[in-house]
C-alpha positions in Angstrom: -17.6 -58.0 -99.3 -14.7 -56.0 -99.1 -14.0 -56.6 -102.7 -17.7 -55.8 -103.5 -17.0 -52.4 -101.7 -14.0 -51.8 -103.4 -15.6 -52.3 -107.0 -18.5 -49.9 -106.1 -15.9 -47.4 -105.3 -14.3 -47.7 -108.2 -17.2 -47.6 -110.3 -18.6 -44.6 -108.6 -15.0 -43.0 -109.4 -15.6 -43.6 -113.0 -18.9 -41.7 -112.9 -17.6 -38.9 -111.6 -14.5 -38.7 -114.0 -17.3 -39.1 -116.7 -19.4 -36.2 -115.0 -16.1 -34.0 -114.8 -15.8 -34.5 -118.7 -19.1 -33.9 -119.2 -19.2 -30.6 -117.6 -15.7 -29.5 -119.4 -17.4 -30.4 -123.1 -20.4 -28.4 -121.7 -18.7 -25.4 -120.5 -16.8 -25.2 -123.6 -19.7 -25.4 -126.1 -21.3 -22.5 -123.5 -18.0 -20.3 -123.9 -17.9 -20.5 -127.6 -21.5 -19.5 -127.7 -22.6 -23.0 -129.3 -25.4 -23.6 -126.6 -26.6 -20.9 -124.3 -27.3 -20.9 -120.5 -30.6 -18.9 -121.2 -31.9 -22.2 -122.8 -33.7 -24.1 -120.0 -32.6 -27.4 -120.4 -29.1 -26.4 -121.1 -29.4 -24.6 -117.7 -30.4 -27.3 -115.8 -28.1 -29.7 -116.9 -25.7 -27.2 -116.1 -26.8 -26.9 -112.6 -27.4 -30.2 -111.8 -23.6 -30.8 -113.2 -22.4 -28.0 -110.8 -24.2 -29.3 -107.9 -22.4 -32.8 -108.3 -18.9 -31.6 -108.8 -18.5 -28.4 -107.0 -18.3 -30.3 -103.8 -14.9 -32.1 -105.1 -13.5 -28.9 -107.1 -13.9 -26.4 -104.0 -11.0 -27.9 -102.1 -8.6 -27.8 -105.1 -9.8 -24.4 -105.8 -8.4 -23.3 -102.5 -5.5 -25.0 -102.9 -4.4 -23.9 -106.5 -3.2 -20.5 -107.0 -5.7 -18.3 -109.5 -4.8 -18.7 -112.9 -7.1 -16.4 -114.5 -9.5 -17.3 -117.1 -8.3 -21.1 -117.1 -9.7 -23.2 -114.3 -7.2 -26.5 -114.1 -9.1 -28.0 -111.0 -11.3 -30.3 -113.1 -7.9 -31.8 -114.3 -6.3 -32.1 -111.1 -9.6 -33.8 -109.9 -9.6 -36.4 -113.0 -5.4 -37.1 -112.0 -6.6 -37.8 -108.2 -9.4 -39.7 -109.2 -7.5 -42.0 -111.6 -4.7 -42.1 -109.3 -7.2 -43.4 -106.5 -8.4 -45.9 -109.0 -4.5 -47.3 -109.6 -4.4 -47.6 -105.8 -8.0 -49.4 -105.4 -7.0 -51.7 -108.4 -3.9 -52.4 -106.6 -6.0 -53.1 -103.0 -8.4 -55.1 -105.0 -5.6 -57.5 -106.5 -3.7 -57.9 -103.4 -7.0 -59.0 -101.5 -8.3 -61.1 -104.2 -4.7 -62.9 -104.0 -4.8 -62.9 -100.1 -8.0 -64.7 -100.5 -10.1 -62.7 -98.3 
């Protein structure tokens, strides 16, 4: 049961990492005027991604210094998620070797 829970948390963290990357790519496309937020589909996708990711980015943005136009908080979030995934993988291996 615990191994399944750890696996589910790992999958959710992978999905969150993917969503962060998708939002980053979409923000670049918006910045370079490849797509526009005046398009309803693009605006809906942007809003949905922001609703998912902003609760994770707001605490990081409070801690990090203001860097002007560049927002490094998604990169910090991705690094943090990767570290947590590695810790969970180690915990998963330890538990499976212990036979729980």
